[in-house]
Backbone as CSV, one residue per row, in Angstrom:
resi,resn,N_x,N_y,N_z,CA_x,CA_y,CA_z,C_x,C_y,C_z
1,MET,84.772,101.241,64.172,83.814,102.205,63.893,83.185,102.629,65.357
2,ARG,83.176,103.816,65.273,82.679,104.531,66.634,81.076,104.465,66.783
3,LEU,80.645,104.190,67.880,79.233,104.183,68.009,78.877,105.401,68.798
4,SER,77.669,106.110,68.225,77.065,107.321,68.748,76.494,106.911,70.139
5,ALA,76.076,107.959,70.937,75.524,107.607,72.314,74.231,106.960,72.143
6,PRO,73.365,107.271,71.338,72.104,106.684,71.179,72.225,105.187,70.592
7,ALA,73.308,104.897,69.695,73.408,103.625,69.278,74.031,102.608,70.340
8,LEU,75.057,103.423,71.203,75.499,102.587,72.331,74.472,102.449,73.345
9,ALA,73.580,103.260,73.506,72.539,102.859,74.673,71.440,101.752,74.002
10,ALA,71.167,101.739,72.799,70.428,100.811,72.159,71.092,99.332,72.261
11,ARG,72.435,99.425,72.163,73.074,98.096,72.329,73.061,97.555,73.736
12,ASP,73.439,98.532,74.566,73.641,98.257,76.075,72.850,99.221,76.695
13,PRO,71.637,98.968,77.262,70.948,100.116,77.962,71.674,100.554,79.283
14,ALA,72.541,99.798,79.855,73.333,100.331,81.094,74.677,100.981,80.707
15,ALA,74.947,101.245,79.379,76.159,101.784,79.037,76.216,103.332,79.482
16,LEU,75.233,104.033,79.145,75.196,105.463,79.595,75.333,105.678,81.114
17,PRO,74.457,105.023,81.952,74.747,105.105,83.323,76.268,104.704,83.840
18,ARG,76.762,103.787,83.168,78.093,103.431,83.440,79.010,104.430,83.118
19,LEU,78.869,104.896,81.992,79.892,106.100,81.658,79.674,107.262,82.426
20,ALA,78.433,107.696,82.850,78.232,108.788,83.793,78.839,108.428,85.031
21,LEU,78.722,107.214,85.488,79.218,106.896,86.872,80.745,107.060,86.828
22,ALA,81.491,106.659,85.741,82.861,106.720,85.504,83.216,108.118,85.499
23,ALA,82.539,108.876,84.809,82.869,110.359,84.572,82.774,111.091,85.979
24,LEU,81.835,110.815,86.795,81.620,111.281,88.173,82.809,110.704,89.126
25,ALA,83.205,109.572,88.986,84.339,109.062,89.839,85.561,109.793,89.468
26,LEU,85.837,109.986,88.147,86.980,110.688,87.733,86.839,112.257,88.248
27,LEU,85.805,112.779,88.161,85.569,114.099,88.657,85.936,114.292,90.272
28,ALA,85.361,113.157,91.064,85.632,113.242,92.347,87.043,112.931,92.796
29,LEU,87.857,112.073,91.754,89.283,111.831,92.164,90.183,113.065,91.925
30,TRP,89.801,113.974,90.873,90.653,115.021,90.646,91.016,115.950,91.776
31,PRO,90.210,116.319,92.639,90.396,117.064,93.799,91.595,116.401,94.620
32,GLY,91.425,115.187,94.773,92.345,114.317,95.599,93.836,114.170,94.945
33,LEU,93.760,114.178,93.675,95.080,114.135,92.924,95.730,115.551,93.094
34,ARG,95.107,116.644,93.107,95.578,117.954,93.147,96.043,118.177,94.771
35,LEU,95.272,117.874,95.687,95.765,117.892,97.113,96.884,117.177,97.397
36,THR,97.128,115.874,96.880,98.196,115.009,97.243,99.407,115.483,96.231
37,GLU,99.237,116.235,95.282,100.322,116.565,94.380,100.951,115.363,93.784
38,PHE,100.043,114.413,93.445,100.603,113.098,92.848,101.180,113.310,91.419
39,ASN,102.434,113.017,91.209,103.077,113.153,90.024,104.173,112.019,89.775
40,PRO,103.666,111.013,88.942,104.451,109.740,88.738,105.789,110.193,87.866
41,ALA,105.569,111.340,87.116,106.691,111.742,86.383,107.976,112.012,86.995
42,VAL,107.908,112.361,88.276,109.065,112.580,89.072,110.039,111.425,89.134
43,LEU,109.365,110.174,89.097,110.281,108.901,89.119,111.212,108.915,87.785
44,LEU,110.814,109.667,86.790,111.515,109.425,85.507,112.425,110.675,85.248
45,ASP,112.467,111.502,86.179,113.086,112.734,86.104,114.727,112.296,86.104
46,PRO,115.440,112.700,85.172,116.903,112.562,85.273,117.610,112.943,86.430
47,ALA,117.267,114.213,86.907,117.859,114.696,88.098,117.689,113.844,89.288
48,ASN,116.699,112.895,89.359,116.302,112.014,90.522,117.014,110.700,90.299
49,ALA,117.513,110.445,89.161,118.145,109.130,88.854,119.279,108.810,89.523
50,VAL,120.266,109.841,89.856,121.416,109.530,90.511,121.324,109.357,92.016
51,PRO,120.562,110.241,92.685,120.446,109.888,94.109,119.584,108.651,94.429
52,MET,118.586,108.164,93.431,118.039,107.030,93.609,118.798,105.775,93.443
53,GLY,119.755,105.962,92.433,120.785,104.839,92.045,121.641,104.693,93.292
54,ARG,122.106,105.870,93.940,123.043,105.804,95.157,122.286,105.117,96.260
55,PHE,121.117,105.385,96.573,120.276,104.964,97.626,120.068,103.348,97.354
56,LEU,119.700,102.862,96.150,119.601,101.557,95.741,120.837,100.634,95.993
57,ALA,121.939,101.449,95.607,123.319,100.604,95.784,123.713,100.494,97.013
58,GLN,123.270,101.187,98.135,123.501,100.753,99.459,122.882,99.537,100.030
59,PHE,121.997,99.015,99.104,121.259,97.857,99.718,121.870,96.481,99.168
60,LEU,122.797,96.742,98.286,123.396,95.513,97.756,124.907,95.483,98.035
61,PRO,125.602,94.407,98.416,124.833,93.006,98.690,124.229,93.031,100.006
62,PRO,123.260,92.065,100.251,122.630,92.119,101.583,123.509,91.584,102.718
63,ALA,123.324,92.044,103.864,124.012,91.561,104.963,123.830,90.060,105.525
64,LEU,124.757,89.251,105.379,124.415,87.785,105.808,125.386,87.244,106.727
65,THR,125.868,88.261,107.616,126.818,87.698,108.809,125.946,86.926,109.591
66,PRO,126.474,85.908,110.358,125.710,84.942,111.295,125.214,85.798,112.338
67,GLU,125.859,86.635,112.966,125.516,87.531,114.087,124.133,88.316,113.593
68,PHE,124.150,88.942,112.560,123.020,89.705,112.026,121.844,88.803,111.708
69,LEU,122.173,87.632,111.132,121.043,86.740,110.706,120.420,86.234,111.938
70,LEU,121.199,85.982,112.976,120.501,85.446,114.355,119.658,86.616,114.853
71,LEU,120.135,87.857,114.759,119.241,88.889,115.235,117.951,89.005,114.459
72,VAL,118.022,88.932,113.074,116.988,88.898,112.318,115.857,87.741,112.579
73,GLY,116.640,86.629,112.845,115.747,85.383,113.247,114.919,85.687,114.457
74,ARG,115.496,86.251,115.522,114.725,86.463,116.686,113.701,87.602,116.455
75,ALA,113.930,88.618,115.658,112.906,89.488,115.254,111.822,89.068,114.492
76,THR,111.967,87.888,113.517,111.152,87.353,112.867,110.213,86.559,113.729
77,LEU,110.671,85.880,114.890,109.858,85.099,115.696,109.055,86.009,116.392
78,GLU,109.672,87.065,116.954,108.853,88.213,117.737,107.754,88.736,116.894
79,THR,107.983,88.954,115.571,106.858,89.328,114.716,105.725,88.490,114.541
80,LEU,106.044,87.211,114.394,104.977,86.140,114.293,104.220,86.011,115.610
81,ALA,104.854,86.210,116.736,104.337,86.067,118.119,103.378,87.138,118.221
82,ILE,103.847,88.415,117.769,103.032,89.603,118.037,101.661,89.382,117.199
83,ALA,101.884,89.010,115.835,100.601,88.776,115.187,99.761,87.652,115.642
84,THR,100.309,86.705,116.149,99.487,85.515,116.593,98.681,85.802,117.964
85,VAL,99.563,86.341,118.949,98.891,86.674,120.283,98.060,87.781,120.068
86,GLY,98.167,88.720,119.212,97.472,89.918,119.105,96.021,89.522,118.305
87,THR,96.047,88.505,117.402,94.915,88.096,116.716,93.974,87.185,117.817
88,ALA,94.768,86.444,118.693,93.933,85.664,119.660,93.310,86.548,120.521
89,ALA,94.006,87.459,121.040,93.436,88.509,121.993,92.269,89.253,121.305
90,ALA,92.361,89.561,120.080,91.319,90.321,119.304,90.202,89.242,119.219
91,PHE,90.394,87.985,118.929,89.157,87.039,118.845,88.424,86.960,120.253
92,ALA,89.171,86.982,121.270,88.607,87.026,122.740,87.818,88.279,122.900
93,ILE,88.140,89.406,122.371,87.310,90.494,122.463,86.139,90.554,121.489
94,ALA,86.334,90.006,120.293,85.396,90.163,119.305,84.232,89.142,119.469
95,PHE,84.632,87.782,120.005,83.536,86.817,119.957,82.229,87.219,120.836
96,PRO,82.567,87.556,122.012,81.460,87.834,122.934,80.782,89.167,122.372
97,LEU,81.461,90.223,122.006,80.777,91.433,121.552,79.873,90.998,120.328
98,SER,80.344,90.107,119.524,79.612,89.795,118.272,78.306,89.177,118.668
99,LEU,78.246,88.346,119.501,77.108,87.643,120.094,76.017,88.694,120.746
100,VAL,76.606,89.730,121.294,75.678,90.626,121.932,75.241,91.683,120.810
101,THR,76.024,92.034,119.836,75.589,92.987,118.844,74.629,92.525,117.717
102,THR,74.615,91.267,117.640,73.893,90.604,116.462,72.411,90.585,116.766
103,ALA,71.543,91.254,115.988,70.171,91.186,116.285,69.452,89.841,115.875
104,SER,70.200,88.993,114.964,69.472,87.726,114.781,69.786,86.748,115.873
105,LEU,70.583,87.041,116.654,70.903,86.212,117.721,70.351,86.724,119.102
106,SER,69.485,87.762,119.090,68.830,88.256,120.200,67.798,87.334,120.785
107,LEU,67.575,87.377,121.880,66.483,86.385,122.743,65.213,86.503,122.007
108,SER,64.725,87.719,121.506,63.436,87.816,120.808,63.367,87.368,119.461
109,SER,64.588,87.173,118.889,64.680,86.715,117.516,64.573,85.265,117.379
110,ILE,65.357,84.554,118.384,65.506,83.074,118.093,64.369,82.277,119.008
111,GLY,63.551,83.145,119.742,62.582,82.501,120.502,61.980,83.365,121.389
112,PRO,60.843,82.991,122.138,60.146,83.984,123.100,61.162,84.201,124.191
113,ALA,61.057,85.443,124.780,62.044,86.021,125.840,61.465,87.025,126.621
114,ARG,61.774,86.965,127.865,61.460,88.036,128.631,62.664,89.050,128.693
115,ASP,62.338,90.191,129.138,63.310,91.208,129.252,64.023,91.558,127.994
116,TRP,63.426,91.439,126.798,63.896,91.669,125.536,64.467,92.955,125.288
117,ARG,63.665,94.014,125.962,64.027,95.389,125.849,65.445,95.598,126.495
118,LEU,65.614,95.069,127.639,67.067,95.178,128.215,68.019,94.704,127.336
119,TYR,68.008,93.538,126.780,68.969,93.042,125.838,69.239,93.996,124.644
120,ARG,68.096,94.516,124.191,68.204,95.566,123.065,68.970,96.772,123.519
121,LEU,68.809,97.326,124.667,69.670,98.359,125.181,71.178,98.163,125.352
122,LEU,71.292,96.853,125.685,72.740,96.412,125.808,73.428,96.266,124.479
123,ARG,72.636,96.152,123.472,73.220,95.838,122.067,73.939,97.072,121.550
124,TYR,73.176,98.368,121.692,73.794,99.478,121.238,75.019,99.931,121.702
125,PRO,75.171,99.990,123.112,76.520,100.230,123.727,77.662,99.334,123.129
126,ALA,77.300,98.097,122.966,78.299,97.135,122.286,78.719,97.432,120.944
127,ARG,77.706,97.951,120.190,78.172,98.388,118.877,78.814,99.571,118.826
128,LEU,78.700,100.544,119.839,79.311,101.743,119.937,80.838,101.293,120.279
129,LEU,81.015,100.348,121.105,82.348,100.012,121.606,83.049,99.419,120.378
130,LEU,82.461,98.565,119.523,83.152,98.111,118.281,83.615,99.203,117.405
131,VAL,82.648,100.150,117.222,83.054,101.170,116.396,84.362,101.944,117.012
132,LEU,84.296,102.239,118.218,85.467,102.793,118.995,86.829,102.098,118.709
133,LEU,86.704,100.701,118.899,87.858,99.925,118.861,88.427,99.919,117.411
134,ARG,87.513,99.673,116.385,88.110,99.570,115.034,88.396,100.925,114.364
135,GLY,87.744,102.140,115.127,87.791,103.363,114.530,89.249,103.950,114.513
136,ILE,90.126,103.609,115.553,91.345,104.193,115.739,92.541,103.161,115.051
137,PRO,93.319,103.640,114.180,94.300,102.555,113.709,95.029,101.929,114.559
138,GLU,95.559,100.700,114.303,96.603,100.071,115.263,97.815,100.866,115.362
139,LEU,98.308,101.742,114.342,99.547,102.341,114.522,99.386,103.345,115.636
140,VAL,98.103,104.026,115.699,97.930,104.962,116.755,97.897,104.372,118.096
141,TRP,97.155,103.369,118.287,97.176,102.623,119.451,98.501,102.019,119.987
142,ALA,99.454,101.633,118.870,100.776,101.333,119.167,101.663,102.432,119.720
143,LEU,101.434,103.744,119.125,102.150,104.947,119.725,101.595,105.097,121.245
144,LEU,100.457,104.922,121.474,99.835,105.308,122.870,100.476,104.206,123.828
145,PHE,100.365,102.972,123.375,100.972,101.873,124.378,102.407,101.975,124.608
146,VAL,103.169,102.397,123.498,104.634,102.542,123.548,104.942,103.494,124.813
147,ARG,104.070,104.521,124.712,104.190,105.594,125.903,103.699,104.980,127.220
148,ALA,102.838,104.159,127.284,102.187,103.413,128.474,103.063,102.537,128.975
149,VAL,103.466,101.455,128.115,104.085,100.231,128.663,105.661,100.204,128.221
150,GLY,105.927,101.147,127.460,107.337,101.160,126.983,107.658,100.345,125.656
151,LEU,108.784,100.390,125.113,109.115,99.828,123.847,109.055,98.240,124.109
152,GLY,108.649,97.618,123.080,108.714,96.311,122.966,107.404,95.605,122.377
153,ALA,107.321,94.379,122.321,106.311,93.595,121.735,104.948,93.776,122.540
154,THR,104.895,94.067,123.796,103.601,94.231,124.468,102.641,95.464,123.863
155,ALA,103.283,96.466,123.359,102.555,97.441,122.823,101.997,97.069,121.383
156,GLY,102.647,96.239,120.655,102.165,95.736,119.390,100.878,94.872,119.612
157,VAL,101.107,93.946,120.671,100.042,92.897,120.871,98.780,93.687,121.363
158,LEU,98.926,94.783,122.125,97.735,95.455,122.740,97.078,96.196,121.570
159,ALA,97.936,96.879,120.726,97.278,97.605,119.647,96.593,96.754,118.686
160,LEU,97.145,95.545,118.258,96.246,94.554,117.444,95.181,94.100,118.202
161,ALA,95.229,93.696,119.361,94.069,93.231,120.000,92.782,94.238,119.989
162,ILE,93.141,95.401,120.193,92.006,96.354,120.202,91.480,96.652,118.920
163,THR,92.260,97.001,117.941,91.978,97.337,116.678,91.207,96.132,115.982
164,TYR,91.825,94.965,115.892,91.416,93.849,115.160,90.193,93.179,115.919
165,GLY,90.173,93.564,117.212,88.787,92.984,117.965,87.657,93.800,117.431
166,GLY,87.856,95.023,117.249,86.537,95.665,116.708,86.282,95.368,115.317
167,MET,87.219,95.096,114.412,87.173,94.521,113.095,86.588,93.203,112.935
168,LEU,87.091,92.207,113.876,86.650,90.890,113.979,85.077,90.843,114.326
169,GLY,84.825,91.640,115.417,83.490,91.638,116.002,82.437,92.216,114.982
170,LYS,82.850,93.042,114.284,81.833,93.642,113.118,81.515,92.648,112.137
171,VAL,82.642,91.964,111.652,82.516,91.046,110.658,81.813,89.679,111.004
172,TYR,82.036,89.360,112.349,81.458,88.188,112.855,79.877,88.407,112.859
173,ALA,79.511,89.524,113.551,78.188,89.953,113.669,77.430,89.963,112.333
174,GLU,78.118,90.360,111.220,77.496,90.406,109.876,77.325,88.980,109.354
175,ILE,78.322,88.060,109.761,78.151,86.661,109.384,76.977,86.056,109.876
176,TYR,76.849,86.297,111.154,75.818,85.857,112.018,74.417,86.315,111.390
177,GLU,74.327,87.560,110.984,72.969,88.137,110.505,72.624,87.430,109.111
178,SER,73.704,86.944,108.422,73.379,86.374,107.226,73.087,84.776,107.222
179,SER,73.145,84.363,108.596,72.945,82.877,108.690,71.525,82.645,109.163
180,ALA,70.967,81.449,108.706,69.517,81.078,109.182,69.384,80.979,110.636
181,THR,68.278,81.402,111.165,68.035,81.157,112.550,67.115,79.968,112.933
182,ARG,66.694,79.417,111.895,65.556,78.243,111.918,66.134,77.051,112.742
183,PRO,67.427,76.700,112.569,67.957,75.598,113.386,67.983,76.027,114.933
184,ALA,68.366,77.193,115.178,68.282,77.774,116.547,66.979,77.725,117.258
185,ARG,65.912,78.091,116.285,64.529,77.925,116.913,64.100,76.528,117.226
186,ALA,64.620,75.605,116.304,64.310,74.229,116.481,64.952,73.733,117.764
187,LEU,66.115,74.103,118.046,66.635,73.742,119.238,66.083,74.182,120.535
188,LEU,65.421,75.383,120.378,64.821,75.917,121.513,63.568,75.294,121.815
189,GLU,62.975,74.933,120.792,61.664,74.201,120.826,61.712,72.822,121.320
190,ALA,63.015,72.268,121.123,63.254,70.870,121.654,63.795,70.863,123.216
191,GLY,63.804,72.215,123.735,64.144,72.198,125.225,65.627,72.582,125.469
192,ALA,66.397,73.038,124.304,67.834,73.328,124.672,67.894,74.795,125.194
193,GLY,69.036,75.055,125.845,69.269,76.335,126.406,69.592,77.377,125.153
194,ARG,69.595,78.618,125.574,69.953,79.691,124.382,71.293,79.606,123.868
195,LEU,72.268,79.438,124.776,73.633,79.264,124.484,73.761,77.914,123.636
196,GLN,73.199,76.987,123.930,73.224,75.820,123.170,72.703,76.127,121.708
197,ALA,71.544,76.689,121.706,70.880,77.067,120.355,71.803,77.833,119.637
198,VAL,72.666,78.795,120.026,73.491,79.628,119.402,74.706,78.798,118.902
199,PHE,75.156,77.976,119.851,76.549,77.237,119.466,76.282,76.119,118.538
200,TYR,75.074,75.452,118.705,74.932,74.344,117.790,73.858,74.639,116.690
201,GLY,73.053,75.809,116.836,72.223,76.150,115.533,72.813,77.310,114.677
202,VAL,73.614,78.172,115.077,73.994,79.232,114.332,75.435,79.200,113.950
203,LEU,76.381,78.797,114.886,77.898,78.829,114.863,78.298,77.712,113.638
204,PRO,77.667,76.591,113.541,78.125,75.607,112.594,77.967,76.188,111.236
205,GLN,77.034,77.024,110.953,76.913,77.555,109.543,78.001,78.628,109.483
206,ALA,78.140,79.414,110.444,78.904,80.677,110.313,80.514,80.392,110.513
207,LEU,80.708,79.223,111.144,82.242,78.811,111.430,83.190,78.938,110.228
208,PRO,82.869,78.299,108.988,83.813,78.417,107.829,84.224,79.896,107.642
209,GLU,83.155,80.733,107.493,83.507,82.271,107.151,84.261,82.794,108.235
210,MET,83.940,82.542,109.558,84.691,83.140,110.513,86.138,82.810,110.717
211,VAL,86.355,81.406,110.393,87.725,80.966,110.341,88.523,81.626,109.155
212,SER,87.990,81.732,108.193,88.513,82.357,106.953,88.865,83.671,107.033
213,TYR,87.945,84.378,107.676,88.302,85.864,107.876,89.273,86.083,109.117
214,THR,89.258,85.217,110.088,90.180,85.236,111.020,91.773,85.038,110.657
215,VAL,91.812,84.029,109.899,93.035,83.767,109.141,93.452,84.995,108.373
216,TYR,92.709,85.603,107.623,93.061,86.837,106.924,93.473,87.818,107.606
217,ARG,92.916,87.984,108.794,93.147,89.203,109.854,94.528,88.765,110.320
218,TRP,94.926,87.507,110.629,96.204,87.086,111.160,97.277,87.503,110.030
219,GLU,96.924,87.284,108.824,97.841,87.613,107.786,98.128,89.137,107.731
220,CYS,97.045,89.815,107.866,97.083,91.322,107.959,98.032,91.792,109.175
221,ALA,97.804,91.022,110.214,98.580,91.249,111.390,100.045,91.145,111.289
222,VAL,100.332,90.261,110.611,101.995,90.008,110.294,102.472,91.404,109.663
223,ARG,101.677,91.686,108.662,102.147,93.061,107.991,102.232,94.252,108.868
224,ALA,101.027,94.275,109.758,100.843,95.502,110.636,101.897,95.396,111.681
225,SER,102.233,94.214,112.191,103.250,94.173,113.218,104.523,94.777,112.899
226,VAL,104.959,94.617,111.489,106.150,95.324,111.137,106.009,96.606,111.101
227,ILE,104.928,97.136,110.599,104.827,98.646,110.366,104.839,99.333,111.769
228,MET,104.257,98.665,112.879,104.191,99.175,114.132,105.567,99.026,114.846
229,GLY,106.481,98.117,114.263,107.857,98.286,114.866,108.549,99.524,114.632
230,PHE,108.025,100.372,113.750,108.720,101.613,113.382,108.422,102.519,114.580
231,VAL,107.481,102.340,115.275,107.124,103.208,116.429,107.650,102.666,117.713
232,GLY,108.334,101.560,117.640,108.972,100.880,118.916,108.090,99.763,119.480
233,ALA,107.327,99.196,118.678,106.392,98.142,118.938,107.139,96.658,118.736
234,GLY,108.386,96.564,118.606,109.062,95.358,118.485,109.125,94.748,117.219
235,GLY,109.751,93.597,116.967,109.637,92.867,115.694,110.587,93.334,114.642
236,LEU,110.340,92.919,113.465,111.255,93.319,112.147,111.129,94.576,112.106
237,GLY,110.040,95.287,112.361,109.917,96.720,112.123,110.790,97.591,112.752
238,GLN,110.842,97.283,114.048,111.878,98.023,114.940,113.378,97.795,114.464
239,GLN,113.660,96.656,114.124,114.981,96.427,113.638,115.197,96.977,112.459
240,LEU,114.316,97.061,111.381,114.496,97.838,110.098,114.652,99.320,110.458
241,GLU,113.951,99.728,111.298,113.984,101.181,111.722,115.449,101.718,112.248
242,LEU,115.958,100.646,112.916,117.191,100.913,113.432,118.202,100.884,112.419
243,SER,118.049,99.990,111.512,119.087,99.774,110.307,118.952,101.022,109.428
244,MET,117.767,101.480,109.201,117.756,102.593,108.443,118.129,103.878,108.889
245,ARG,118.027,104.026,110.380,118.667,105.162,111.048,120.083,105.160,110.946
246,MET,120.719,103.924,111.004,122.153,103.887,110.919,122.585,103.849,109.543
247,LEU,121.788,104.171,108.570,122.033,104.027,107.043,122.767,102.793,106.692
248,ALA,122.368,101.702,107.339,122.868,100.237,107.024,121.965,99.757,105.948
249,GLY,122.115,99.998,104.704,121.326,99.681,103.683,121.322,97.916,103.541
250,ALA,122.460,97.464,103.650,122.692,96.080,103.490,121.876,95.332,104.507
251,GLU,121.819,95.905,105.795,120.933,95.196,106.678,119.436,95.359,106.345
252,ALA,119.186,96.548,105.863,117.768,96.704,105.535,117.321,95.889,104.456
253,CYS,118.172,95.644,103.474,117.949,94.698,102.367,117.476,93.357,102.840
254,THR,118.371,92.879,103.838,118.113,91.660,104.345,116.824,91.442,105.108
255,ILE,116.507,92.439,105.919,115.250,92.571,106.596,114.228,92.529,105.703
256,LEU,114.135,93.268,104.562,113.068,93.344,103.605,112.820,92.018,102.888
257,VAL,113.990,91.293,102.444,113.707,90.032,101.917,113.170,88.955,102.978
258,VAL,113.376,88.996,104.237,112.946,88.239,105.209,111.288,88.562,105.303
259,PHE,111.200,89.864,105.329,109.795,90.258,105.440,108.914,89.722,104.377
260,LEU,109.441,89.878,103.133,108.726,89.230,101.960,108.579,87.912,102.048
261,LEU,109.500,87.052,102.486,109.295,85.664,102.673,108.199,85.384,103.859
262,LEU,108.160,86.120,104.846,107.289,85.951,105.905,105.842,86.114,105.285
263,VAL,105.678,87.230,104.480,104.358,87.433,104.041,104.019,86.470,103.019
264,LEU,104.895,85.830,102.143,104.589,84.715,101.368,104.097,83.566,102.228
265,LEU,104.867,83.273,103.340,104.574,82.239,104.096,103.030,82.245,104.733
266,ALA,102.828,83.402,105.184,101.493,83.789,105.732,100.360,83.576,104.734
267,ASP,100.718,84.021,103.432,99.628,83.892,102.410,99.572,82.410,102.151
268,ALA,100.591,81.619,101.957,100.513,80.219,101.728,99.668,79.429,102.855
269,LEU,99.961,79.740,104.059,99.278,79.156,105.080,97.706,79.549,105.175
270,SER,97.527,80.792,104.902,96.148,81.137,104.646,95.234,80.526,103.593
271,ALA,95.932,80.298,102.430,95.306,79.674,101.372,95.106,78.023,101.667
272,LEU,96.070,77.572,102.416,96.002,76.142,102.827,94.737,75.864,103.802
273,LEU,94.543,76.802,104.742,93.505,76.699,105.627,92.275,76.953,104.970
274,ARG,92.249,77.806,104.201,90.912,78.147,103.347,90.472,76.879,102.543
275,ARG,91.433,76.225,101.924,91.245,75.047,101.110,90.808,73.875,102.008
276,TRP,91.268,73.871,103.227,90.851,72.758,104.211,89.507,72.882,104.643
277,LEU,89.112,74.138,104.700,87.826,74.553,105.375,86.710,74.311,104.354
278,ALA,87.283,74.503,103.026,86.236,74.488,101.863,85.343,73.163,101.799
């Protein structure tokens, strides 16, 4: 039995606003669908079935020669190194900037302070720097660094460090903002220094969320390092781009399977660390 609009509103007062919001969302989505010319029906077009079948047939069976597997193994280790070193460098950028940009950790917030106006003036350029770092995608940074330092993993590490440094810094600052500053004030009143108040009064509350988000960003860095390899930033992505360019579908299949296993491993490690920190 269909309900009329008044009856639906009487049963659930929020129903009509939700329906109106859904209608507005669909209305806003329609121009995007038109601009992108999104049409899933082309996948079912019989004229596309033959070339798609030929393309997929090139991927089987996967390449399993010892020489190629050794090459893929080295590329996998390079991908993990890019993601790990890039995330570590991003943390080195993000952590000090997050302390500067967080209002709840300002000197005037956690205790009486002189020159608080000077620290407030420093906070805005630091926030602008975080916006600049995370505002440009890592793929664009990788393109720039490939031109600057040449092909290889260095460009990928620098690209991840810059972009993820901005992302981590912003999220760290938001975590600090949601943390209570009362323990920090108690430490200040007991005679502790300001850095001690931050490290022992605020960070213990924020550390689990910070570690969880950092691990998630490392997981994203594994995926991003593969994508950046297409522009010459090393790792599995660069090897996949070479195989695709040479129309070696079997090699591409092997690399895609390794990449899938790598993502599953990163996801399992991330879940393990989150369970350990819970």
